[in-house]
N, C-alpha and C positions, 0 to 999 in steps of 0.2 A: 749471584755477589754477595760476599760478606764483605759486612764496610763496620771499619773499627775507628768510629768518631771522638777525637781530642777536644774537645770542646767545653769550656768552663761557662759560658751564658746560655742558664738553661732556653729561654725566647730560640735561640739562634741552636741550639741543641735541638730542641724540642721540632720546631721548623723541619730541619735538615732530615731529624729523624722517620719524621710521620711524611715528607716527600718519598724518601728511598724506599720505605716501606708498603707507601702506596704504589712503588713500580714493581715491587715484590724482590727486593733486594733484604739481607739478612743485615741487623746494626746492632753494633756495643756502641756503650758510649760512656766513655772513660772524663771525668771533667775535672780531674789533673794533671799532669805530667808523668808524676810518679806512677796512678793509675793505669794510664795511657802504657809507660813505658811496659808496664807487669803486665796489662793485659797483650800486647804483640807480644811477648816472648810465650806466652805460654796458650794461647788461641793460634787459630788460621783464619788471618785475611785478607783479602783478593788485592785491598785497599785500605790505606790510612788517609783520611782528613784530619789533620795537625791546626790547630788553632796555634798562634805563638803568642797571643798574650796571657798567658794562664796564671792561674793565682802560686803556685810554687816553683816550677820548674818554667824558664821559658824555651818557646817550643822550638828555639834552633839547635840549644843543647839536649832538648826529647830528640830531635832530630840525627844528633851527633853521636851519642848515645848507640838510639838501636842502628846506626851504622856499621858502630865501633861494635858493637855485641854481633852483628853477622845477620842482624835482619835487612831482608832486601827487597822485604812485599814496597810497591810504588807509595811514593807519599805524596799528597796532594795538600798544601801548605794554605788555608784560609785563612785570613787575616786584615785589618785596615791600614795595615803598613803599606802603601803605594810607590812609595819612591823606589826610582831603579837599583838604587845601591840596593836595598834591602832584600828587592830578589835574585839580584846575584849571588847575593850573600845565600839565600837560603838554597840554591841550586849548585853553590860550591860547596857544602856542608852535608849533600847528599839527599836534597827534594828531588821529586822529579817535576815539579810543577805549581804553581803561585795563582789562585785566586784571592783577588781583593776586592772586601765588602766595601759597599753593599754587592751583591752579586745577583745572574740572572741562574735561577733554578736549571734551567736545561741545558745552559754553560755547565755547572757542576758536573751533571750526568754525564756531558757527553766529554767533558775534562777525566772522568773519573772513570768512563770503558776503552779510552783512549791508550789511558796506563794501564791497564790491564794488558789490552793484549798487546800492548809492546811488552810485557812483560813475561820473563821465563815459565814465571807463577802459572799462568794462562795455559789449560790442557789444550791440547793438538792446536796446534800453530799451521793447519793444514788452509789450503786454499781452498779448498773445494768444501761446502756445507749440505750438509743433508738430515733432512729431516720425510721419516717416512722413505718413499719412494721417490720424492721434489731432490734435486739435487741444483746446486751452484755452483759453479766453476768462477771464483773470482779473476784470474788470468785469463781465459778467454772471454769472459763477462757471458757464458752462456746456462741457461736453464735447460734442465731437461726432468720427465717425469717419465718414471716406468720404460727409461731409456729416447722418450720421444722431443723430440726439441722443440721447446716451446720459446715463440720469439716473444721479448717484450721492450717498450719501451725505457728510454736512462729513466725518468721517475718511475716505470713500474719496477726496472730492475732494482731501482735505490730500496722500495719498500719493503720489497720480499726478502730483498738480503739485507737493511733493520729486523726483519719477523724471524730470520731463518738465523740470525745470528744469538737469539736467544729465545725458543723455543719457548710455548708454554708461557712466558711471560706476554702480560697485558702492556699493550701501547695507545693511549690516548690520542686524541685526532693533534689534540695539542702539539702531543712528541712527535709523534711523524711530520707534522706541518714544519714545525721547526728545524728536524733533520736532512728532511727532504729538499724542503722548499726554502729552507732558512729563513719563514716567516715565523713571527710571534703570534700574528691573529692572521685568518680565515682572509686572503682580500678576493678568492670569489665567496661561491656557494656552495659547502662541501663539497671543496674537491678530494677532499682525503677519501670521504663516502664514493666521490666517481671513480677514484684508481682503484680502490679495496675489489668495487664492481664488477672492474673491467679485469682485474687480476683473478677474479672469481671464475670468469666466464672462459678462463686461458691456460686457470691452473684447477678448480673444481671442475672440470666435464667429464662428456663421456662416459658418464656409472663411477665414476673416481671417488671416494669416499673424498668429503671436504676437508681440508687443513686449514682454512684460513676461517674463523670463528670470529664471531663479535660475542662479546661481553658488555651485553646493554648497559646504559648509563655508563660504560668504563675505556670504551674502545676496542681493539682487536688484536688478535692473537694466531699464531701458525702455532699449531697442534697436532701432535700424529695421533690419526685412531687407533682407540684401543681394541 
């Protein structure tokens, strides 16, 4: 995912920048509204994170200008302004979502990914995910490998859908835990590791080349064998 971050606070910009890059996203930072508008017009981005309190142009005006100029990239407004009327105004002028500071980084990621999925800029809009010979039919909730059906539990299915949705991207244990179980901390011991081991026994068996890869110290990813 290629992200444009329009944020003037260095501390906040650095926090988001480092977090997104750790998730293997590309990030371009524009510290002013004018720079953000120019970058949005000249670059190709999947989502724009837009702070409202910018030093030169208010974020509302930035959003309006982008929409008037035909920029349809999803916009996530990020601001300390948390009044309901502020949120309504932001949505009315063209923002797609609104997140108030302070925020949880995992929530930022989830909201960004939801915006990109809904956007017509997101490449194939298919309900069938495929990585190598592994396929997931989201409508039928069915997983097959090389044509053989693999029976998965609801949690196993949720994990494999997460991994297949971004092949090659490393997902930390915390990220998997948050998105699949909704926890910020592990209430049990190694629950993610246990479920990954179960998935490996079901998917990477019978002499097949392994698809689920451990990135030591970081997490897991689904990677097609070369």
